[in-house]
C-alpha positions in Angstrom: 44.6 -7.5 -36.0 44.9 -3.8 -35.0 41.5 -3.3 -36.4 40.1 -6.2 -34.8 41.7 -4.8 -31.5 40.3 -1.5 -31.8 36.8 -3.2 -32.5 37.1 -5.0 -29.6 38.2 -2.5 -27.5 35.1 -0.4 -28.4 32.8 -3.4 -27.6 34.1 -3.4 -24.1 33.6 0.2 -23.5 30.1 0.2 -24.9 29.3 -2.7 -22.6 30.7 -1.0 -19.8 28.8 2.0 -20.2 25.5 0.1 -20.7 26.2 -1.9 -17.4 26.9 1.6 -15.8 23.7 2.9 -17.3 21.6 0.1 -16.2 23.2 0.2 -12.7 22.3 3.7 -12.5 18.6 3.3 -14.0 18.2 0.5 -11.1 19.5 2.7 -8.5 17.2 5.5 -9.6 14.2 3.6 -9.9 14.3 0.6 -7.2 11.8 -2.2 -8.0 11.0 -2.8 -4.1 9.8 -0.1 -1.5 11.8 -0.1 1.9 9.8 0.0 4.8 10.8 1.8 8.2 9.2 2.2 11.5 5.7 1.0 12.3 3.1 3.6 11.8 -0.4 4.4 13.2 -3.1 2.9 10.8 -5.9 5.4 9.2 -8.7 5.7 12.0 -11.3 5.3 9.2 -9.4 2.0 8.5 -9.8 1.1 11.6 -13.4 1.7 11.7 -13.6 -0.6 8.5 -12.0 -3.2 10.6 -14.5 -3.1 13.2 -17.5 -3.2 11.1 -16.1 -6.0 8.4 -13.3 -7.7 10.5 -12.8 -10.3 7.7 -11.7 -7.7 5.4 -8.8 -7.0 7.9 -7.7 -10.5 8.3 -9.7 -10.8 11.6 -12.0 -13.5 12.7 -15.4 -12.8 14.4 -16.4 -9.4 15.5 -14.1 -7.2 17.3 -15.7 -4.6 20.1 -12.6 -2.9 20.8 -10.4 -2.2 18.1 -8.4 1.2 18.1 -5.4 3.0 18.2 -3.2 2.7 21.2 -2.9 6.2 22.6 0.5 7.8 21.8 2.2 4.9 20.3 -0.7 4.1 17.9 0.4 0.4 18.6 -2.3 -2.3 18.1 -1.9 -5.4 20.6 -3.5 -8.6 20.0 -5.7 -9.9 22.5 -6.8 -13.3 24.0 -9.4 -13.6 21.3 -6.9 -12.8 18.4 -8.1 -9.1 17.8 -6.2 -5.8 18.3 -7.2 -3.4 21.1 -5.6 -0.4 22.3 -2.7 -0.9 24.9 -3.2 0.9 28.4 -1.7 4.3 27.6 -2.8 7.6 28.0 -4.3 9.2 25.1 -4.0 10.9 21.7 -7.5 11.8 20.3 -6.9 11.8 16.8 -4.5 10.5 14.1 -1.3 12.8 13.9 -1.4 13.1 9.9 0.8 15.8 10.4 3.5 13.4 11.5 3.0 10.7 8.9 3.2 13.3 5.9 6.1 14.3 7.4 7.5 10.7 7.0 8.9 10.5 10.7 8.6 7.9 13.2 5.4 8.1 14.7 6.0 5.2 17.1 8.8 5.3 20.0 9.9 2.8 22.4 9.9 -1.2 22.3 6.4 -1.2 21.0 7.2 -0.8 17.3 7.2 -4.0 15.3 9.8 -4.3 12.7 8.6 -4.6 9.0 7.5 -8.2 7.9 9.1 -10.0 5.2 7.1 -9.3 2.3 5.3 -11.9 0.2 6.0 -11.7 -3.5 3.8 -13.2 -6.3 5.7 -14.9 -9.4 5.5 -12.3 -12.2 4.6 -13.0 -15.5 2.5 -11.6 -18.3 -0.7 -13.5 -17.4 -0.7 -11.6 -13.8 0.2 -8.5 -15.2 -2.7 -8.8 -17.4 -5.0 -9.7 -14.6 -4.1 -7.0 -12.4 -4.7 -4.3 -15.4 -8.1 -6.0 -15.9 -9.3 -5.9 -12.3 -8.1 -2.4 -11.9 -9.9 -1.1 -15.1 -12.9 -2.8 -14.0 -13.4 -1.6 -10.7 -12.3 2.0 -11.9 -15.2 1.8 -14.1 -17.7 0.8 -11.6 -17.1 3.3 -9.0 -17.8 7.3 -9.6 -15.2 9.4 -7.8 -16.8 11.6 -5.3 -16.2 12.6 -1.7 -16.9 10.7 1.4 -19.4 13.3 2.7 -21.4 13.2 -0.7 -21.1 9.5 -0.9 -21.8 8.5 2.9 -22.4 11.4 4.6 -19.4 11.6 6.9 -15.9 12.1 6.5 -13.0 9.5 6.2 -15.2 6.5 5.8 -13.4 3.5 4.6 -15.7 1.0 3.1 -16.2 -1.4 0.2 -19.3 0.2 -1.4 -19.9 -2.3 -4.2 -19.6 -5.3 -1.8 -21.3 -3.9 0.8 -24.4 -2.4 -1.4 -23.7 1.1 -0.7 -23.8 2.4 -4.1 -21.3 3.0 -6.9 -19.7 6.3 -5.7 -16.5 6.7 -3.6 -12.8 7.8 -3.8 -9.4 6.5 -3.9 -9.5 4.1 -0.8 -12.8 2.6 -2.0 -11.3 1.8 -5.1 -8.3 0.0 -3.6 -10.2 -1.9 -1.0 -12.7 -3.2 -3.9 -9.7 -4.0 -6.3 -8.0 -5.9 -3.1 -11.1 -8.1 -2.3 -11.4 -8.7 -6.0 -8.1 -9.9 -6.5 -8.3 -12.1 -3.3 -11.6 -13.6 -4.5 -9.7 -14.6 -7.8 -7.1 -16.6 -5.6 -4.6 -13.9 -5.0 -2.3 -14.3 -1.9 -3.3 -11.5 0.6 0.0 -11.2 1.8 1.1 -9.9 -1.7 -1.8 -7.0 -1.4 -1.4 -4.1 0.6 -3.1 -0.5 0.7 -0.8 2.4 1.1 -1.1 6.4 1.6 0.9 8.5 -0.8 0.9 12.6 -1.7 0.3 13.3 -5.1 2.5 15.8 -6.9 -0.5 18.2 -6.4 0.0 17.7 -2.6 -3.4 15.5 -2.3 -3.5 12.8 0.2 -4.3 9.5 -2.0 -4.6 5.8 -1.3 -3.6 3.0 -3.8 -3.3 -0.7 -4.1 0.5 -2.2 -3.8 0.6 -5.8 -5.4 4.2 -7.2 -4.6 5.8 -9.5 -6.8 9.1 -11.0 -7.7 10.1 -8.0 -10.2 8.9 -5.2 -8.2 5.8 -3.4 -6.3 3.2 -2.6 -9.0 0.3 -0.3 -8.1 -3.4 -0.4 -9.1 -4.5 3.4 -9.0 -7.9 5.0 -9.8 -6.1 7.8 -11.2 -4.5 5.9 -13.9 -5.4 3.0 -16.4 -2.4 1.7 -16.3 -0.6 -0.7 -13.7 3.1 0.4 -13.0 5.9 0.1 -10.6 5.7 2.2 -7.6 8.7 4.2 -8.2 7.3 5.4 -11.5 3.9 6.9 -10.2 5.6 10.2 -9.3 4.0 9.9 -5.6 5.5 10.6 -2.1 5.1 7.7 -0.4 4.0 7.9 3.1 2.9 4.5 4.9 1.9 1.2 3.7 0.6 -2.1 5.3 2.9 -5.0 6.3 2.9 -8.1 4.6 0.4 -10.3 6.0 -0.3 -7.9 8.5 -3.4 -5.4 7.5 -3.4 -3.8 11.1 0.5 -3.0 11.0 1.2 -0.3 8.9 4.7 1.2 8.4 6.2 4.4 7.1 8.1 4.2 3.3 11.7 4.9 3.4 12.8 6.9 0.4 
């Protein structure tokens, strides 16, 4: 009986240690991102929304889509589009503030992050995400905006728009988003995010939210992994179902 008691005590201790390890691992690698304050979208993305409103969840053609000066807030108009609020202006996107992961909006204009839509996770979904990510990665040759399009910060879907087979991180992400939506994936579960790589480069990826975590489709990797396993510093991300509402990512 004494041996049995000691054995049971050992099992209880091992169980406690394993539970503690699992809890610690979970804390170190959270499955889901937490979003903070609203942040201005990249200006190149807004230019894409002017050119291709449907890619940003807009109907028809928008003629006055721009960052609200200072706050960066986008206001809905009667036509269902977003246009700048009547404030005195900031001319350029404040990347310094965004890269510092500080609140870029102040006052009552800032929106709270929306509740995130999530896809039911299963092996079939992961296989499809991997397939789409690798397929798009293989169809676009990485190059600069200037070399591919003749201008900086040019957001586009080069394959879809017939602009060739060259581009960089944001073009991969946009094409993957469109492909998944065309395949029946809920757009509200897909979002573009801007990160900083370990080498310090600003980089864009596609995030797919599922019931088991946020997964990343990345042109720098053939694998689809959880956001916390990328090694990136997360800066801003689109809100669920709100392509024009971007938010800081809390760490």
